[in-house]
C-alpha atoms as a printed R data frame, in Angstrom:
    type eleno elety resid chain resno       x       y       z
1   ATOM     1    CA   MET     A     1   5.168  12.765 -18.193
2   ATOM     2    CA   SER     A     2   1.684  11.504 -17.691
3   ATOM     3    CA   LYS     A     3  -0.530  11.872 -14.719
4   ATOM     4    CA   LEU     A     4  -0.396   8.031 -14.738
5   ATOM     5    CA   ASP     A     5   3.299   8.059 -15.170
6   ATOM     6    CA   LYS     A     6   3.808  10.400 -12.131
7   ATOM     7    CA   ASP     A     7   1.582   8.555  -9.878
8   ATOM     8    CA   LEU     A     8   3.583   5.407 -10.598
9   ATOM     9    CA   ALA     A     9   6.783   7.018 -10.453
10  ATOM    10    CA   PRO     A    10   8.955   5.421  -7.357
11  ATOM    11    CA   ASP     A    11   8.215   7.522  -3.998
12  ATOM    12    CA   LYS     A    12  10.079   6.095  -0.832
13  ATOM    13    CA   THR     A    13   6.844   7.473   1.084
14  ATOM    14    CA   THR     A    14   4.827   4.648  -0.295
15  ATOM    15    CA   ALA     A    15   7.322   2.157   0.062
16  ATOM    16    CA   ALA     A    16   6.358   0.583   3.467
17  ATOM    17    CA   VAL     A    17   9.375  -0.717   5.870
18  ATOM    18    CA   CYS     A    18   7.676  -3.894   5.882
19  ATOM    19    CA   GLY     A    19   7.687  -4.436   2.156
20  ATOM    20    CA   LEU     A    20   3.930  -3.597   1.520
21  ATOM    21    CA   TYR     A    21   3.542  -1.395  -1.637
22  ATOM    22    CA   CYS     A    22   1.222   1.307  -0.267
23  ATOM    23    CA   PRO     A    23  -0.468   2.436  -3.691
24  ATOM    24    CA   ALA     A    24  -2.182  -1.114  -3.740
25  ATOM    25    CA   CYS     A    25  -3.830  -0.491  -0.139
26  ATOM    26    CA   THR     A    26  -7.598   0.149  -0.182
27  ATOM    27    CA   LEU     A    27  -6.987   2.987   2.277
28  ATOM    28    CA   PHE     A    28  -4.339   4.674   0.289
29  ATOM    29    CA   ILE     A    29  -6.445   4.337  -3.028
30  ATOM    30    CA   ALA     A    30  -9.614   5.871  -1.468
31  ATOM    31    CA   THR     A    31  -7.310   8.695   0.128
32  ATOM    32    CA   ARG     A    32  -5.723   9.406  -3.296
33  ATOM    33    CA   GLU     A    33  -8.405   8.722  -5.662
34  ATOM    34    CA   GLU     A    34 -11.789   8.022  -4.333
35  ATOM    35    CA   PRO     A    35 -12.277  10.166  -1.201
36  ATOM    36    CA   GLN     A    36 -16.197   9.331  -1.859
37  ATOM    37    CA   ARG     A    37 -15.447   5.832  -0.611
38  ATOM    38    CA   LEU     A    38 -13.662   7.177   3.092
39  ATOM    39    CA   PRO     A    39 -16.676   7.592   5.068
40  ATOM    40    CA   ALA     A    40 -18.238   4.069   4.181
41  ATOM    41    CA   LEU     A    41 -14.639   2.330   4.815
42  ATOM    42    CA   ALA     A    42 -14.490   4.454   8.251
43  ATOM    43    CA   GLY     A    43 -17.906   3.336   9.262
44  ATOM    44    CA   ARG     A    44 -17.340  -0.482   8.613
45  ATOM    45    CA   MET     A    45 -13.833  -0.254  10.775
46  ATOM    46    CA   GLY     A    46 -15.816   1.900  13.360
47  ATOM    47    CA   ARG     A    47 -13.294   4.765  12.908
48  ATOM    48    CA   THR     A    48 -13.510   8.516  11.692
49  ATOM    49    CA   VAL     A    49 -12.890   9.442   8.115
50  ATOM    50    CA   ASP     A    50  -9.422  11.128   9.343
51  ATOM    51    CA   ASP     A    51  -8.640   7.709  11.091
52  ATOM    52    CA   VAL     A    52  -8.553   6.045   7.749
53  ATOM    53    CA   THR     A    53  -6.922   8.519   5.629
54  ATOM    54    CA   CYS     A    54  -3.603   7.332   4.401
55  ATOM    55    CA   GLU     A    55  -0.719   8.672   2.149
56  ATOM    56    CA   GLY     A    56   1.763   6.288   2.654
57  ATOM    57    CA   CYS     A    57   3.679   4.394   5.311
58  ATOM    58    CA   ARG     A    58   6.444   7.058   5.610
59  ATOM    59    CA   SER     A    59   4.194  10.165   5.227
60  ATOM    60    CA   SER     A    60   2.825  12.420   8.008
61  ATOM    61    CA   LYS     A    61  -0.746  11.115   7.168
62  ATOM    62    CA   ARG     A    62  -1.134   7.904   8.073
63  ATOM    63    CA   SER     A    63  -4.164   5.799   8.877
64  ATOM    64    CA   PHE     A    64  -5.172   4.422  12.537
65  ATOM    65    CA   TYR     A    65  -3.642   1.243  11.494
66  ATOM    66    CA   CYS     A    66  -0.232   2.255  10.418
67  ATOM    67    CA   ARG     A    67   0.068   5.055  13.165
68  ATOM    68    CA   GLU     A    68  -1.505   2.940  16.147
69  ATOM    69    CA   LEU     A    69  -0.766  -0.877  15.346
70  ATOM    70    CA   CYS     A    70   2.168  -1.099  13.289
71  ATOM    71    CA   VAL     A    71   5.429  -1.344  15.277
72  ATOM    72    CA   MET     A    72   7.543  -1.871  12.182
73  ATOM    73    CA   LYS     A    73   8.121   1.715  11.205
74  ATOM    74    CA   SER     A    74   9.319   2.979  14.490
75  ATOM    75    CA   CYS     A    75  11.432  -0.117  14.959
76  ATOM    76    CA   ALA     A    76  13.158   0.409  11.411
77  ATOM    77    CA   GLU     A    77  13.827   4.069  12.596
78  ATOM    78    CA   LYS     A    78  15.219   2.893  16.023
79  ATOM    79    CA   LYS     A    79  17.616   0.295  14.047
80  ATOM    80    CA   GLY     A    80  18.522   2.727  11.491
81  ATOM    81    CA   VAL     A    81  17.379   0.752   8.381
82  ATOM    82    CA   ASP     A    82  15.026   1.912   5.664
83  ATOM    83    CA   PHE     A    83  13.494  -1.519   5.333
84  ATOM    84    CA   CYS     A    84  13.016  -4.750   7.788
85  ATOM    85    CA   GLY     A    85  15.161  -6.668   5.132
86  ATOM    86    CA   GLN     A    86  17.915  -4.596   6.313
87  ATOM    87    CA   CYS     A    87  17.702  -5.458   9.841
88  ATOM    88    CA   ASP     A    88  20.110  -8.022  11.219
89  ATOM    89    CA   GLU     A    89  17.038  -9.844  13.130
90  ATOM    90    CA   TYR     A    90  15.268 -10.125   9.888
91  ATOM    91    CA   PRO     A    91  12.708 -12.022   9.728
92  ATOM    92    CA   CYS     A    92  11.716 -11.171  13.155
93  ATOM    93    CA   GLU     A    93   8.699 -12.866  15.032
94  ATOM    94    CA   THR     A    94   6.599  -9.505  14.764
95  ATOM    95    CA   LEU     A    95   7.217  -9.608  10.870
96  ATOM    96    CA   LYS     A    96   6.416 -13.071  10.701
97  ATOM    97    CA   THR     A    97   3.165 -12.690  12.610
98  ATOM    98    CA   PHE     A    98   2.183  -9.615  10.454
99  ATOM    99    CA   GLN     A    99   3.053 -11.488   7.096
100 ATOM   100    CA   ALA     A   100   0.703 -14.517   8.318
101 ATOM   101    CA   ALA     A   101  -2.079 -12.550   9.351
102 ATOM   102    CA   ALA     A   102  -3.550 -11.169   6.019
103 ATOM   103    CA   PRO     A   103  -3.590 -12.626   2.409
104 ATOM   104    CA   HIS     A   104  -2.077  -9.337   0.812
105 ATOM   105    CA   ARG     A   105   1.093  -9.852   2.884
106 ATOM   106    CA   ARG     A   106   2.128 -12.872   1.526
107 ATOM   107    CA   GLU     A   107   4.367 -10.761  -0.905
108 ATOM   108    CA   LEU     A   108   6.466  -9.457   1.913
109 ATOM   109    CA   TRP     A   109   9.464 -11.959   1.663
110 ATOM   110    CA   SER     A   110   9.783 -11.436  -2.014
111 ATOM   111    CA   SER     A   111   9.250  -7.660  -1.907
112 ATOM   112    CA   LEU     A   112  12.025  -7.402   0.775
113 ATOM   113    CA   GLU     A   113  14.385  -9.483  -1.369
114 ATOM   114    CA   ARG     A   114  13.633  -7.544  -4.464
115 ATOM   115    CA   ILE     A   115  14.188  -4.404  -2.648
116 ATOM   116    CA   GLU     A   116  17.670  -5.567  -1.441
117 ATOM   117    CA   ASP     A   117  18.638  -6.891  -5.062
118 ATOM   118    CA   ALA     A   118  17.021  -4.009  -7.187
119 ATOM   119    CA   GLY     A   119  16.604  -1.213  -5.173
120 ATOM   120    CA   TYR     A   120  13.067   0.055  -3.717
121 ATOM   121    CA   GLU     A   121  12.817   2.320  -6.994
122 ATOM   122    CA   GLN     A   122  12.826  -0.716  -9.258
123 ATOM   123    CA   TRP     A   123  10.722  -2.738  -6.954
124 ATOM   124    CA   SER     A   124   7.977   0.237  -7.067
125 ATOM   125    CA   ARG     A   125   8.171   0.103 -10.701
126 ATOM   126    CA   GLU     A   126   7.423  -3.609 -10.735
127 ATOM   127    CA   MET     A   127   4.660  -3.409  -8.338
128 ATOM   128    CA   ALA     A   128   3.052  -0.457 -10.048
129 ATOM   129    CA   ALA     A   129   2.988  -2.572 -13.093
130 ATOM   130    CA   LEU     A   130   1.799  -5.828 -11.167
131 ATOM   131    CA   TYR     A   131  -1.074  -4.015  -9.580
132 ATOM   132    CA   ALA     A   132  -1.901  -1.794 -12.749
133 ATOM   133    CA   CYS     A   133  -4.838  -2.805 -14.903
134 ATOM   134    CA   PRO     A   134  -3.789  -3.908 -18.180
135 ATOM   135    CA   SER     A   135  -6.157  -2.180 -20.015
136 ATOM   136    CA   CYS     A   136  -6.237   1.213 -18.579
137 ATOM   137    CA   GLY     A   137  -3.105   1.240 -16.068
138 ATOM   138    CA   VAL     A   138  -5.518   2.169 -12.968
139 ATOM   139    CA   LEU     A   139  -3.686   0.866  -9.644
140 ATOM   140    CA   ASN     A   140  -5.929  -1.918  -7.930
141 ATOM   141    CA   SER     A   141  -5.728  -2.942  -4.655
142 ATOM   142    CA   ALA     A   142  -4.418  -6.465  -3.351
143 ATOM   143    CA   TYR     A   143  -8.193  -7.298  -3.014
144 ATOM   144    CA   ASP     A   144  -9.696  -6.046  -6.181
145 ATOM   145    CA   LEU     A   145 -10.831  -8.798  -8.200
146 ATOM   146    CA   ARG     A   146 -10.870  -6.806 -11.427
147 ATOM   147    CA   CYS     A   147 -10.188  -3.223 -12.427
148 ATOM   148    CA   ARG     A   148 -11.875  -0.955  -9.987
149 ATOM   149    CA   HIS     A   149 -11.922   1.666 -12.434
150 ATOM   150    CA   GLN     A   150 -13.953  -0.449 -14.940
151 ATOM   151    CA   ASP     A   151 -16.337  -1.529 -12.001
152 ATOM   152    CA   ALA     A   152 -16.772   2.329 -11.424
153 ATOM   153    CA   ILE     A   153 -17.969   2.764 -15.119
154 ATOM   154    CA   VAL     A   154 -20.238  -0.261 -14.978
155 ATOM   155    CA   ALA     A   155 -22.151   0.967 -11.925
156 ATOM   156    CA   HIS     A   156 -22.081   4.683 -13.477
157 ATOM   157    CA   LEU     A   157 -23.852   3.300 -16.557
158 ATOM   158    CA   SER     A   158 -26.205   1.066 -14.444
159 ATOM   159    CA   ASN     A   159 -27.540   4.138 -12.657
160 ATOM   160    CA   LYS     A   160 -28.649   5.773 -15.780
C-alpha cells in the first residue's frame, strides 16, 4: 500500500460527527503535511501553534475550534450516536446554524445521508476522491482553488 493509499484509507478519527471530512481542513493538512504553515495560521487566528494543531474530530489532538467551540462531538457522545445524522433530533438548530455559517459546510446534509446509506468507510473513500488532485493525488482543502502541491512546486521554482 502506497503512502497516498494509506493516507486516504478510511479512518473514523477523521470523520467528523457533523459530516465534515477532516482531511480537507486547512488545519488538518497543515498539521499532517505542512507544519511550517502552522505559525502563520496561528498568527492569523490570534492563537498558538498548539491551538491550531489538529488530527481530526475524534482524535485527542484537536484545534481550539473543535475543542472549545464545537458542541456536536460532545452532543453525539451524550446521545450515543456516531454521526449527527443518526440522532432523533437531526437536523437540529445547532447543526443548521453550523452548516449555514461557512461555505465548506454545504456538504453536511449529503455527507450525513451518504454515511447512513453507504457507511463512513465508503463515504470517506468518496470524499478522498473528491478532494484529491486528479494529477498528483494530494488532498486539497475545501478552499484550495487549485492543487496546493502544484502551487508549492511553482513557488519553489519561482524562488530559484
